[in-house]
N, C-alpha and C positions, 0 to 999 in steps of 0.2 A: 472470178465471176465476170460476165460480160454484160454489158449495157449499151443500148443503141442511142447515141446522141446526133441529131440531125443526119441520120443515116450513116453514121460512122460508127464501127465496133470500137467499144472502150473497154479495156480490161483494169479491173480493180481488186483488191482484197480488202476483207473486214476480218479483224481479228478481236477478242477480248470485249468486255463490257464496261459501260459507264460513260463518262463524257466523252464525246468524239475528237479525236487528234487526227488532222489529216496531214499524210507526208507527202510532199511535192519533190521530187527527184530533178536532177540537173539536165543539161545539155549533153547528150551522147550516153545518157543513163537509162535505167528503167526503176521500177519499184522493187527490185531485189536488193538495191544498194541498201534499203532501209532495214534488212532483215534483222540485223543486231540490235538496232534501236527499237523496233517495232515489238520485238520479243520481250523486252523489257518494259516499254510503255503499255502494252496490251495486258499487262498484270493488273492495272487498275484503270485503264481506259479502254474504250472501244478505237481500234487505229484502222484508219483507212489509207491503204498505200493506191495509187492510181498510175498508171502508164499513161503519161502525156500525150498529146496529139503526136502521130508519126514515130514515136518511141515505144520499145518494148512490144507487147502483143496488142496496143492501139493502133488503128489504121490512121492514114493521114486524111486530113479533112480538106485540104486545099494547097495552092500552091505559096502561101504565107500563113503562118500559124502566129497571129499576134498574142501578145500575152492576155489579152482581153478575151480572144477566142478560147484560149486556154481555160482562163478563170471561168468562162461561161459553161465550158464544160464540165469543170469540177463541180460546179453550182449544180447541174443537171443530176450529176451521180448522186450529190448528197441529198438532193431533192428526192431522188428515187429510194434513197434509204430512208427519208424521213429524219434528217438530222437537220434541227435549227440553228444551233448554236456550237461553234467549233474553235479550235486551236490550229492555226497552219504554221507548219515548219517546213521551211522551202529551202532547198540546197541549189545556189547559183541561179540558173534560169528558173527554177522551182521558187526562188526568192522574188525573182521579178513577177512571177505569175500571183504568187501569195499576195504581193502589195497591190496588183490590177484587181485581185479578188476583193481586197479590204476596201479599196475604192468604190467598187460596184456595189458590195454587199457589206458594207460596215456594220449593220445592225445584226450580221450572223456571226461576227468574229468576236471571239473571248481573249484571243491573244495571237502574236505574230512572232515568229522565231526566224531570221534571215540568216541563214548560214552560207558563209563565203559567198556573199551577195551585196548588191548595192542598189540605194533608192536613186541613184543618178541614171540619167539616160547615157546612151553611147555619145562619146567626143567624136568629133570629125575623124580624127585618127583612126580611132576604133572602127568607125563605119566602114573606113578605106579598108582596113584589115577584114573585116566581114566579107566585103566584096571581092577581096583577094580570095578568101577562104571558099567562097561560093564557086569561083573559078576552077580552083582545085577540086573541089568535090566533084563538079562537073566533068573534069578530065579524069580523075582516079579517086573515087571516095576511100578507097581502102587506105590509100598512103596517107591520106588527110587524117584519117581516125587513128591510124598507128603512130603518128607523129603527135598528134593532139593530146591523148590520153597521157603518156608519162609527162609532158610538159605541165600538167596540173598539180604535181607533187613537188614538194622542196627538193632541190638537186640530190642531198644525200639521201631521201627516201625513195629515189627513183631506183636505187640498187636494193634498198632494204624491202621493198614491196613488189618485187619483179613478179611473183606469181598473182598478185591483185591485179597489177597491171595487165598482166596477160589477159587473165578472167575478164576484166572489163573491156578490153579491146575486143575481146572475141564476141562479146555481147554486143558493143557497139557496130560491128561489123555486119550485123543482122539488120540495122536500121537500113531503111532504102535512102538513097541520095536524095530523092524527094522529101522525105522527112528531114534530113540534116538541114538541106537548104531551105525549107519552110521555116523552121526555127531560127536559123541565122538571120533570113529576111524580117522575122518577127522581132527578134531582140534589136535589130538594127532600129527599129521605129518606136522602140517603147517610150513611155513618156517619163518626166521627172515626176518621181514621187517623194522627194525629200519632204514635203509639206506633212506627209503622213507622220513622220516623226515627231512633228510639233503639235499636231492637231487630233491625235488618235485618242480615242477614250478607253482604250484598251493597252496592255503591257505590250511593249515591243523589246525584243532582244535581237542584238547583232553579234554574230559569232565571226570573229577574224582570226585568220591565220596570220602570223607575222610574217611568215616567208611566202605568202600566197603569190605565185607567179602571174595569177590572172588579174589581181587588183591590188590597187595603190593602197597602202596602209594610211599613210598620211590623209588620203581624201575619204577614207571610211571613217576615221577619227573626226574628222572635221564636219562630216554630214551629222554627226551626233552631238556636236557642241550646243549647249542651251537646249537640250531636249531631254525627256525622261528615259530616252532609250538605254537600256541596259547593254553595257559593251562586255562580252567576255572575250579574252585572248588565248591563242593556243600558240604554242612556238613553231608550228610547221605550215605546210601547203593549204592549197585550195580543198582537197579532200579531207575534211575533219572527221568524216566519219570513219576512215581508216586510219590515217596518220595519228589522230587523237581520239579514237574509239572510246576508251574508258573514261577520259575526261568529259567527253561530249556526253554521253550516257548519264553520268554523274550530274551534270549541269543542266540536262533538259527535264530530267525527272522533277526537281523543284520548281522549274519554270512554269512547267503544265500545271501543276498542282496551284500555285499561285495565281495564274490566269484564269482557273475555274472558281477560286476563292473571291476574284475581283468583282 
């Protein structure tokens, strides 16, 4: 389905019936990453998958897609569907957007699952790396995509999941350079949302890959100290929906149920 948000075409899907679960994909991904998860969750819930700005079949909205821009677009889609309360599950950049959404629209949130994501902003080093990435994308975005995707998996899984890596890469190559750069610019200036871990009045879950090449394990654990955040650890990398698919689905089903009981 398509929806017009501020003159920008947004693509989303809605399956199943019941309480609403919103699935937000990560950087260089699209809503199809959730196919396996959505098919299970939609047995008892209404599952909304949205292509984020500049990704999948959703158009670019500008030269910088801030996490708040993305969150407002998500809210617009949910308003269009007349959905008031929802659980948000966000992968990586989708997690940053879920946090921005929860900050802007906390009264609409029943629960938050951050999968391979962090509540911290970019460090200075990470900002420098984003600027480097932007330069590479401007020179040759295809090279950037082909290098970036395999690096999200744990080292041994790069050979185990070669066909999945190929498929994700082919889909990511459909994203325009502007879409890639707008997201890099947006992630670079995202805010510190660690206060959400302490102050939220809804359940929060953090899913960690112990060999995640994109995030520091110790930092993720540290953020959750003295909070009620439920930490779930998987043994592999950044792509839990592929590397630890069965464990992920087994974990998300009871979490979603808990959120709507809360």
